[in-house]
C-alpha positions in Angstrom: -18.2 -3.6 2.7 -17.3 0.0 2.5 -20.9 1.3 3.1 -20.8 -1.2 6.2 -17.7 0.2 7.6 -19.0 3.9 7.0 -22.1 2.9 9.0 -20.2 1.5 11.7 -18.1 4.5 12.5 -21.1 6.7 12.3 -22.8 4.5 15.1 -19.7 4.2 17.3 -18.9 7.8 16.8 -22.5 8.6 17.8 -22.2 5.7 21.3 -19.1 7.8 22.2 -20.0 11.3 21.3 -23.4 10.3 23.8 -20.9 9.5 26.3 -18.2 12.8 25.7 -19.6 15.6 23.8 -16.3 16.4 21.5 -15.4 12.5 21.6 -17.7 11.8 18.5 -16.4 14.5 16.0 -13.0 13.0 16.8 -13.9 9.5 15.7 -15.6 11.0 12.6 -12.5 13.1 12.0 -10.1 9.9 12.5 -12.3 7.9 9.6 -11.4 11.2 7.2 -8.0 10.9 7.8 -7.9 7.2 7.0 -10.0 7.4 4.1 -7.3 10.0 2.7 -3.8 8.2 3.7 -5.3 5.0 2.6 -4.5 6.7 -0.8 -3.0 3.8 -2.6 0.6 5.0 -4.6 0.5 2.3 -6.8 -2.6 1.2 -9.1 -3.4 -2.0 -10.2 -4.0 -3.1 -13.8 -6.7 -5.2 -15.7 -4.4 -7.7 -16.3 -4.6 -10.5 -13.1 -2.6 -14.1 -12.8 -3.1 -17.1 -10.7 -0.3 -18.2 -8.5 -0.1 -21.9 -9.8 2.8 -23.0 -8.0 4.4 -21.7 -4.7 7.0 -22.8 -1.9 4.9 -21.0 1.2 7.8 -21.8 3.5 10.1 -20.1 1.2 7.5 -17.1 0.5 8.3 -18.0 -3.7 6.0 -17.9 -6.2 7.8 -20.5 -8.8 4.7 -20.8 -11.2 2.1 -18.0 -12.4 -0.9 -19.5 -14.9 1.4 -22.5 -15.1 4.4 -20.7 -16.4 7.6 -19.6 -14.4 6.7 -16.4 -12.4 9.7 -14.4 -13.9 8.6 -14.6 -17.8 5.1 -14.0 -16.8 6.4 -10.9 -15.0 9.2 -10.0 -17.6 6.6 -10.2 -20.0 3.7 -8.2 -18.9 5.7 -5.1 -17.5 8.4 -5.2 -20.2 11.6 -5.6 -18.0 14.0 -8.2 -18.7 14.4 -10.7 -16.2 17.9 -9.6 -14.8 16.1 -6.3 -13.5 13.2 -7.8 -12.0 14.3 -7.1 -8.5 15.6 -3.8 -9.1 12.3 -3.1 -10.6 10.4 -3.7 -7.6 9.2 -0.4 -6.6 7.9 0.3 -9.9 6.0 -2.7 -10.6 5.5 -4.9 -7.7 3.2 -8.0 -7.0 -0.1 -6.9 -5.5 -2.0 -9.9 -3.7 -5.8 -9.5 -3.9 -7.9 -10.6 -1.0 -11.3 -10.0 -1.5 -11.7 -6.3 -3.1 -8.1 -5.0 -1.3 -5.1 -5.5 -2.8 -2.1 -5.8 -0.8 1.6 -5.4 -1.9 4.0 -8.6 -1.6 7.2 -7.0 -3.1 9.8 -9.3 -4.5 13.0 -9.8 -2.6 14.7 -12.0 -5.0 14.6 -14.5 -8.2 16.2 -18.0 -8.6 17.4 -19.4 -11.9 14.1 -21.3 -12.4 12.1 -17.8 -12.5 10.6 -18.2 -9.4 10.0 -15.0 -7.2 11.2 -14.7 -3.6 8.6 -12.1 -1.3 8.6 -10.3 1.7 5.0 -11.6 2.3 3.8 -15.3 1.5 1.5 -15.8 -1.5 -0.5 -19.1 -1.3 -1.2 -21.3 -4.2 -4.3 -20.1 -6.4 -3.9 -16.2 -5.0 -5.1 -14.0 -7.5 -1.7 -11.4 -8.4 -1.6 -8.4 -10.2 1.1 -6.3 -11.5 1.1 -3.1 -9.7 2.1 0.3 -11.9 3.4 3.0 -9.4 1.4 6.4 -9.5 2.7 9.7 -9.1 3.8 9.5 -5.4 4.5 13.4 -4.8 1.3 14.1 -6.3 -1.0 11.7 -4.2 1.3 13.1 -1.0 0.6 16.9 -1.9 -3.4 15.9 -2.7 -3.5 14.0 0.8 -2.0 17.2 2.8 -4.4 19.3 1.1 -7.0 17.1 2.1 -6.0 17.1 5.5 -5.6 21.0 5.6 -9.4 21.4 4.1 -10.9 19.3 6.6 -9.4 20.2 10.2 -9.4 24.1 11.2 -6.9 23.2 13.7 -4.3 20.9 13.4 -2.6 19.6 17.1 -0.8 16.3 15.8 -0.4 14.3 12.7 0.3 10.9 13.3 1.4 8.7 10.2 1.8 5.1 9.9 4.3 4.0 6.3 4.7 0.8 5.1 8.3 -0.3 4.2 7.7 -0.3 0.8 6.8 3.6 0.5 9.8 4.3 3.2 12.1 2.1 0.6 10.6 4.3 -2.6 11.2 7.1 -0.8 14.5 6.5 0.2 15.4 5.0 -3.3 14.0 8.4 -5.0 15.9 10.8 -2.2 12.4 12.1 -1.7 11.9 10.8 2.4 13.4 14.3 4.0 11.1 16.0 1.6 8.0 13.7 2.5 8.9 14.2 6.4 9.3 17.8 6.0 6.4 18.3 4.0 4.2 16.6 6.7 5.6 18.3 9.5 4.4 21.7 7.9 0.5 20.6 8.8 1.5 20.8 12.7 3.6 18.3 14.8 4.1 15.2 12.9 4.6 11.5 14.4 5.6 8.6 11.9 6.1 5.0 12.1 7.1 2.6 9.9 5.9 -0.9 9.7 5.7 -4.0 7.5 3.0 -3.4 5.5 
């Protein structure tokens, strides 16, 4: 899949460059930046679970592997059940879709041990409990890669998911992040649902 994506971007950049000599390199530059900025703040572990009972309308995972979802989360991550929702930034749930894993953070838990999420999880979805990486180091590395890749930066446009925004707000890092991004050049950022 990754090889096909790179090949498609290369072909498109050549087509665009044929029509306008400067645009092809721009398409390749966007591809480089996209790869850098997709660096994930969280890493998946080797352990995975299957959503065996869900309520898709309420976006609830009731059971994982036939056990209450909160019990499975608590046992694997080592967090007491009454602290699960508070721990969402350190160990969010990740829903596997093909080779990719997408964050599906919890927002609440009920007395049965069902975990309510911002995103829907379907029955039989493969679920990982993710662990937070060194986000400050990841961001610094991304900025250094951007500086090394481009001699003149006229604009940096970033799209951050709500998870990243809320994490940075909680950790009192958001203002630093915005300041550091602005040091690259003019910076415009938006926050989306993920």
